[in-house]
Phi, psi and omega in degrees: 000121182261136180225159180247119175247116186276156176293166177218146357274352183236135177226157176089203013290158178226162175268115179272132170304328188255343193239346182093201179290115187241127170268122187272141167247115184248110180278002181260166179308142179293341190238026178181183182246140177224107189214146179269353167250157171227064198285150184286354190248358193287131183298334181275002171094183177282156183295316193294338184265359184222052188283125179283154180240340176282162178270169173289152176300145181283163173305316180290318177297317177301313182292318180292322172300316179292323176296325178296317182287320183296324176297322178292314177300320174303319183290327176280345180069039188217064179281154192283157167282332185207150168253121197233118163293103187200213174110221188274056186130197184272115186288334180292345179284348182298129184302334179250032177309306189299307184298322179297317179298317181293320176299318182295317177300319176297317182288323174304312182291338180280317191251330183211068185296353174269352176278151178271148171262117185242148174229131169256114187228149173270011169080359188282348178247012183290351174287345183280121186297328183289322176299299183309313182297318176300312186293334181282338177269351179276171179282313186237098177269091192259108187247136189276139164209097191278337186182168169256000179269119184304323180296311178296329177296310187290342179266327182258301186281336176044078172291143182280333180237198185289141179209118183242107184298334179289318180293326184291326178289321174298320177290332173290326179299328181301344174286344176061033174095350171278078189188139175245123176280121174248130189230128165271126178251135185201176177214167177108162181055039182055031179225133182196106177261019184269352182275172186283345177295330173261323181298321188294306179297326178293315175304308180311315182292324180292323182291328174292325178276337168060052186290165173286336176198166174230140169246119171255141180200173182227184184297130178250333185226178186296151183248154181292321177272133186278157176085003178282147176232149179294137161303138184294162175294331184289319180290318177295323186288324171295327180287315180299315181293331174290324174299313187295317178301329180284351178092018181246128171303142186209138171242147177246136177238118191263000000 
């Protein structure tokens, strides 16, 4: 089983299927995974297999390392399209997430004003006012909603704490459209959220949230759970087209 543990606090740049040339910002320890989900499809592996021994990077370390990297990329005339908060787990769990967002926006404005600031989050911390307000300040507030079915969530996303999908949906509505929904579609291991029984209620929730965009995607790298299969191009296209028909822009990544 192959897993990816990212350097911290800065990694890349990497080419993102959905975002372009992306410079990664990892607010989690460099030697392990810290996440409020334990997804069976996570490229970083299961939480239990990658317990970190190092601390989270400090706010000051993140800012210094990011500025150093942006100066290097500027000198090489290869600036990023996006600064993406991702990495070894859930970025919004960092105790100084909001302040780091502000630092990042300032550095972006100084070195690469055309770049977008993106956050990839599983939505579990959006009840925190400081996290909500910080996500309102970024360009791409990308929040996960794989399904609205609690049994599927517990089997696939496997939250490590209390998780009420209806509360998550209500808190997503509170962004008043400043949100991009990201959904993983896949098959195998007695799980499959590509069929109408999952897609229709999910789509109803998406319409109620009224995001600026939806990103549907499927497995791209090796997963810690064996037997998982990619959603087909045809399945993703059908789902994408249903979202677009509802009046919401949608992209599919295969």
